[in-house]
Rosetta silent file (secondary structure, phi, psi, omega in degrees, C-alpha in Angstrom):
SEQUENCE: MSVEALNRTLEQELHALLRGASLECLVCGEFVLHRAGMISCPECQAEFRSSGETRLQLTLQAG
SCORE:     score description
SCORE:     0.000 S_00000001
   1 L     0.000  139.516 -179.924    0.002    0.083   -0.034 S_00000001
   2 L  -112.874  172.390 -174.582    1.463    3.365   -0.975 S_00000001
   3 L  -112.296  130.838 -177.619    0.842    6.790    0.491 S_00000001
   4 L  -111.065  143.833 -177.427   -0.547    9.336   -1.917 S_00000001
   5 L   -68.351  144.976  172.226   -0.210   13.059   -1.745 S_00000001
   6 L  -112.676  103.755  173.006   -3.405   15.169   -1.195 S_00000001
   7 L  -122.688  124.423  179.976   -3.040   18.325   -2.982 S_00000001
   8 L  -106.459  134.339 -176.722   -6.078   20.336   -3.710 S_00000001
   9 L   -80.556  164.861 -179.521   -5.900   23.030   -6.321 S_00000001
  10 H   -60.811  -38.353  171.279   -7.335   26.586   -5.941 S_00000001
  11 H   -54.982  -42.741 -179.977  -10.172   25.489   -8.241 S_00000001
  12 H   -70.713  -30.581 -178.889  -11.125   22.675   -6.233 S_00000001
  13 H   -71.587  -45.870 -178.781  -11.012   24.814   -3.024 S_00000001
  14 H   -63.814  -37.709  176.735  -13.217   27.397   -4.762 S_00000001
  15 H   -70.932  -46.306 -176.113  -15.892   24.773   -5.820 S_00000001
  16 H   -62.233  -37.333  175.055  -15.894   23.288   -2.306 S_00000001
  17 H   -65.625  -42.149 -171.516  -16.471   26.821   -0.797 S_00000001
  18 H   -70.482  -34.274  179.387  -19.169   27.580   -3.271 S_00000001
  19 H   -83.837   -5.292  175.065  -21.218   24.359   -2.610 S_00000001
  20 L    97.390    1.710 -179.388  -20.861   24.633    1.140 S_00000001
  21 L   -76.808  -25.344  173.972  -18.461   21.742    1.674 S_00000001
  22 L  -112.435  135.185  164.403  -15.679   24.167    2.943 S_00000001
  23 L  -112.612   29.136 -174.354  -16.248   26.718    5.597 S_00000001
  24 E  -115.006  131.014  177.952  -12.629   27.875    5.545 S_00000001
  25 L   -66.843  133.481 -178.374  -11.657   31.297    4.145 S_00000001
  26 L   -76.613  -15.844 -176.089   -9.154   30.912    1.261 S_00000001
  27 L   -89.956  -52.263 -175.897   -7.330   33.950    2.354 S_00000001
  28 L  -128.206    0.767  166.044   -6.671   33.653    6.021 S_00000001
  29 L    89.922   -4.503  173.065   -8.152   30.147    6.995 S_00000001
  30 L   -75.971  169.047 -176.343  -10.965   31.408    9.368 S_00000001
  31 E   -71.748  144.822  176.883  -14.499   30.310    9.290 S_00000001
  32 L  -113.555  164.939 -178.476  -16.670   32.125    6.635 S_00000001
  33 E  -109.580  129.631  173.867  -20.342   33.247    6.726 S_00000001
  34 E  -104.734  122.614 -175.253  -22.685   32.333    3.960 S_00000001
  35 E  -138.373  123.625  178.038  -25.385   35.085    3.380 S_00000001
  36 L    21.106   63.721  178.819  -27.688   35.522    0.519 S_00000001
  37 L    74.456    5.774  171.102  -25.420   34.298   -2.208 S_00000001
  38 E  -119.083  139.776 -179.634  -22.383   35.857   -0.790 S_00000001
  39 E  -108.994  125.250 -179.185  -19.653   34.284    1.284 S_00000001
  40 E  -135.502  154.749  178.577  -17.645   36.606    3.532 S_00000001
  41 L  -105.695  117.703 -169.105  -14.908   36.359    6.099 S_00000001
  42 L   -74.416  -21.650 -175.405  -15.530   38.308    9.175 S_00000001
  43 L   -83.156  -49.484 -170.362  -11.647   38.209   10.073 S_00000001
  44 L  -107.291  -10.487 -175.420   -9.935   39.400    6.952 S_00000001
  45 L    66.050   26.424  173.171  -13.123   40.935    5.174 S_00000001
  46 L   -62.719  138.602  165.560  -12.668   38.716    1.966 S_00000001
  47 E  -115.343  137.469  175.404  -15.937   38.534    0.020 S_00000001
  48 E  -118.178  119.697  178.493  -16.646   35.706   -2.376 S_00000001
  49 E  -120.423  138.151  178.100  -19.636   36.282   -4.717 S_00000001
  50 E   -76.345  127.552  179.095  -21.155   33.897   -7.101 S_00000001
  51 L  -110.229   14.277 -171.895  -20.836   35.335  -10.694 S_00000001
  52 L   167.044 -177.325  176.320  -22.226   32.481  -12.526 S_00000001
  53 L   -56.341  -50.101 -169.400  -23.229   28.811  -12.098 S_00000001
  54 L  -128.344   23.201 -175.834  -19.790   27.662  -11.107 S_00000001
  55 L  -117.337  143.860  176.996  -17.706   30.849  -10.804 S_00000001
  56 E  -125.340  141.756  179.386  -16.789   32.890   -7.729 S_00000001
  57 E  -109.305  135.344  173.903  -15.429   36.549   -7.711 S_00000001
  58 E   -97.544  134.266  173.339  -13.084   37.577   -4.850 S_00000001
  59 E  -123.192  113.645 -167.512  -13.450   41.021   -3.557 S_00000001
  60 L  -155.837  134.251  177.367  -10.602   42.224   -1.271 S_00000001
  61 L  -114.978  127.627  178.554   -8.787   45.420   -0.716 S_00000001
  62 L   -67.487  143.973  174.378   -5.148   45.481    0.401 S_00000001
  63 L   133.503    0.000    0.000   -4.376   47.536    3.339 S_00000001
C-alpha cells in the first residue's frame, strides 16, 4: 500500500467553498459566513460572490 499526496488546487477549493463543503476562508483560513449568495470572512473581510453557475469572484482590498 502506498501513500498518496493530497494536493487540492485553488479551483477545487473554490468549488468546495461555493457548494458549502468547505467553511474555511481561502485568504486567512478562518470560518466564513454564507449570506444571501455571498460568502464573507469576518476576520480578513474577504468576500466571495457567485458570478455565475460555477464561478466565484473575490473582492478584497489590500491595506
